[in-house]
N, C-alpha and C positions, 0 to 999 in steps of 0.2 A: 775477257780479251777484247780490245777495241777493234772494230771492223776496219778493214784496210781502207775503205772509202772515206773514213773519217780521220785517219791519221794525218792527212795533209791539211786539215782544217786548222785555222788559227784559233787561238783561245777565245777571242771575242765572237767568232763564228759558232764555236761550240756552246758558249754561254747563251747565245741567241736561240739555239736549238733546244737547250734545256728550258729556256723561258717558255717556249711554245708548249712543251710537255706539262708545264706546271702553272698555266696562266690563271687558273681559278680553283679554289677549294671551298668546300662547304663548311660552315661553322659547326663544330661537332661537340662543343663543350660549353656548359653554362656554369656561371659562378658570379657572385657579387652583383646580381641583378643584370648581367649582360652575358651575351654569348660570344664565343671566340673560337679560333682554330687552334688545336693542340699543335705543339711544335713537331710532334711525331708525324702528324698528318702531312704537314708541309714537307718535312724531310723525306717522307716516303716517295713523293713524286720527284723531288729534286735529286735525291741520291740515285734514283733509277736513271735519270738523265746523266748524272755524273759518271756512273758506271758504264753507260752505253757509249758516251762520247770521250771518255778518258780525261776527266777533270777532277782535281782535288781541291778541297777548301781547308785552309790552315788558319784557324782563329788564334789570336794571341793577345795578351794584355801587355801594353807597352811598359817595359821595366821602369820603375820609379814613379809611376803615375797613379798607382792604386792607393786608396785610403779608406779607413773605417772610422766613422765618427758616431757619437751618440746623439740620437734625435729624440727629444721629448715632445710628445704630442698631448695637448690639453683638450679635453672634450667637456663641454658644458651642457648638462641636461637638466630639465625641470623635473623635480620630484612631484609626487601626488599632492603634497601639501603646498605646492607652489614655490618652493625654495630651489635656488640654483645649486646644482651639485657638480663640482668639478672633479673629473677623473684624469689621471695622467698615465700615459702609456710610453714606455721607453723602448725604442727600437734602435737597432744598429744599422747605420746607413753605409753601404759600400759603393765606392765610385772608382772608376778606372778608365783610362783611354785604351781603345782596342784597335786591332788591325785584322781585317779579314783578307787573306791572300788566296786568290784563285790561281791554280797552277795547271798548266797544260802537261798532262802525264806523258805525252809523246815528245815533249820538248820542255823539260823542267826549267830551263833558263827563261822561258816565256811565262810571265806571271803578271797579275794585276793586283795591286794593293788598294784596299778601300778602308780609309780611316773611320773609326766608329767610337762610341762610348758605351760603357756598361754601368748601370746603377741598380741597386736593389736594397730593400729595407725589410728586415725581419728582426725577431728578438735575438737571434744568434748570428754572429758575423759570418760563419760558414754558410748558413742558410741564406743570408742576405746575398752573398756572392753567387751561390748556386741559382737562386731565383732570378737574380739579375742576368746571369749568363743565359738562362733558358729564355727569358723574355727578350733579351737583346738579340739572340740568334733568330727567334721568330720574326722580330721586327726587321732585322737586317735582310733576311731572305725574302720576306714579302715586299719590302721596299725595293730591293735590288732587282728582283724579277717582276716587280709591279703585279704581284699576284692579287687577284680580286678575291675577297672573302665575302661569301654570300650566304644568306639564310635560306634562299630558295634552291630549287633543284638545279644542279650544275648544267644539265642539258638546256634548261629554260634560259639560264644566263648566257650560254654560248649561242642560243638562238637569237638573243638580243644583240650579241656581238656581230653575228652574221648579218642581221638587219642593218646595223650601223655601217658595216663594210659595204653592203649593197647600195646604201644611200650615197656613200662616198664615191663608189664606182660609177653610179648613174650621173653624178655631178661631173666627174672627169670625162665621161663619154659625151655629155652634153656640151662641154667645152670644146672637145675635139670636133664634134659635128658642126659646131659653130664655125670653126676654122675651115672645115670642108665646104660649108655653105658659102663662105666668103670667096674661096678659090673658084668654086663652080660659077657663081654669079659674075665674078670679075672676068673669068675666061670667056663666058658666053657673051658678055658685053663687049669685050675688046676683040674677040675672035669668034663671031657667030657661026662661022663655017665649021667650028670644032664641036658644035652642040651634039651631033649624033655620035661623034667619037667619044665625047664625055659620057654620054648615056651608056654606051657599050662598055666603057671601062668601069664605070661605077656599078653596073649590073653584075660584075664579077664578085662584088662584095655585098650587094643588097638587091633583093628581088625587085624587078621593075625600076632599078636605079633609085629606089626610095631610101636614100641614106639616112633620113630622119628616123627610120624604123630600126636602125642598127642598135642592138642591145649588148653586143659583145665588145669588150674593151680592146682585145687584140685585133678584131676585124676593123674597128673604127680607127685604130692607130695605123694599121697597114694601109687603109684607104687614104688617110691623110698624108702619110709618107709617100705613097705612090703618086698622089696628085701633085705634091710639092716637087717631086723629082721630074714628073712628066710635063708639068705645065709651068710652074714657077721657075724651075731650073732652066727652061728653054726660052724664057721671055727675053725678047730683044735679039734673039738669034735670027 
């Protein structure tokens, strides 16, 4: 049952919350000389979010677009006596246009259609279709939610994400403090008598009125907005 607090959320808001729940998965399968994430691993986190926030996913192949064709692959290898040996492998290639529809369970009339394609190649047409659908589903979900697939520990990956977020936040704070500095210097230059008043006001946000030491984004933003309202907004009065 969907929590009451979530029923009023729009579909795009719900999908955004699901993305947060499934932002990274660890590769847990090896084959053909590379590692990858099983579709069941991806579905585990996403379906948990779908259940929590009341979202359904309806995949479908667009009628009239599916096809099966024979694909002959030639491989040339050198034998021990130095002669070229050609082998042929016949596979069935399945192709079709797809549509993934996200539906808001609390308001079924609200949905998002995402066009996609499916393709798969195996010796049997049914297997080609099945393999293609499995691969396509994995690729669609990882692409739509921008899920990171990592070989390392998930906590280590999220630690790197946090570092990146902190670097961005520091850059934003630096920009805000730069604006604060301009207002302070301009105010002191044009109205020297307001120097003590400025120091007293800034001290509410930073110890000793040292605004360059502010590390919190909210504090920096509140200080900038306060200075704009208090000094820029009253200029010329």
